[in-house]
N, C-alpha and C positions, 0 to 999 in steps of 0.2 A: 852759545857754544862754549864748551869747556876748554880752557887754555892750559898751557904748560906752566905759566908763571903763577905763583901763589897770589891769591887775590885777598885784599883786605875784606874782612867779614862784613863790615858796614857797607862797602861798595857792592859786595855780592848781594846783600839783602835788598838794597835799593834796586839793583838790576832785576832781582827775582820778583819784586813787587810790581814791576812794569810788565811782566810777562803775562800772556794769556794762559788759561788753564792748559791748553794743548802744549804750549811752549814749556810751561813749568813741568808737565809730566814727561815730556821728551828729555828735558834737562836732567830730571831725576833719574830717568832710566839710563841715560848715558853715564851719570855718576855712579849708579849701582853697578853697571857693567865694568867700568874702569877701576872701581875700587875693589873688585873681587880678586883676592890674592891668588886664587887658583888659576885664573885666566891670564893675569898679567904679573910678571915678575918685576919687581922694582918698587919705587916709591908710589904708594897709593894714597898717602895722607892727604894731599890736596883734593883728591876726588872724594874722600870720605867727608871732608868739610863741605864740599858742594852738595853731596847727598843729604847730609844732616840739615843744611840750610834749606834745601828744596823741600824736604819733608816738613820742616818747621813752618815754612811759608804756606804750604798746602793746608796744614792744620789751622793756621790763622784764617785763611780765606774760606775754608770749608769746615767750620766747627762741628757740624752735625754729621759729617761724613767720616766715620771712623774705620779706615782701611789700614 
């Protein structure tokens, strides 16, 4: 689950590594929705970090799947 407190990138990466594919996709979708400046006014920076890290982890665990 995405929290309000900024998270250390290393801790976030470790948490993402432990997630199943479904959990990782849900986490990334939440990050994408929460980082959209058109939908949410305010600080979206922590959510952008979550989205970037979720995408990076997906690419690592699925190197042949280029979406």
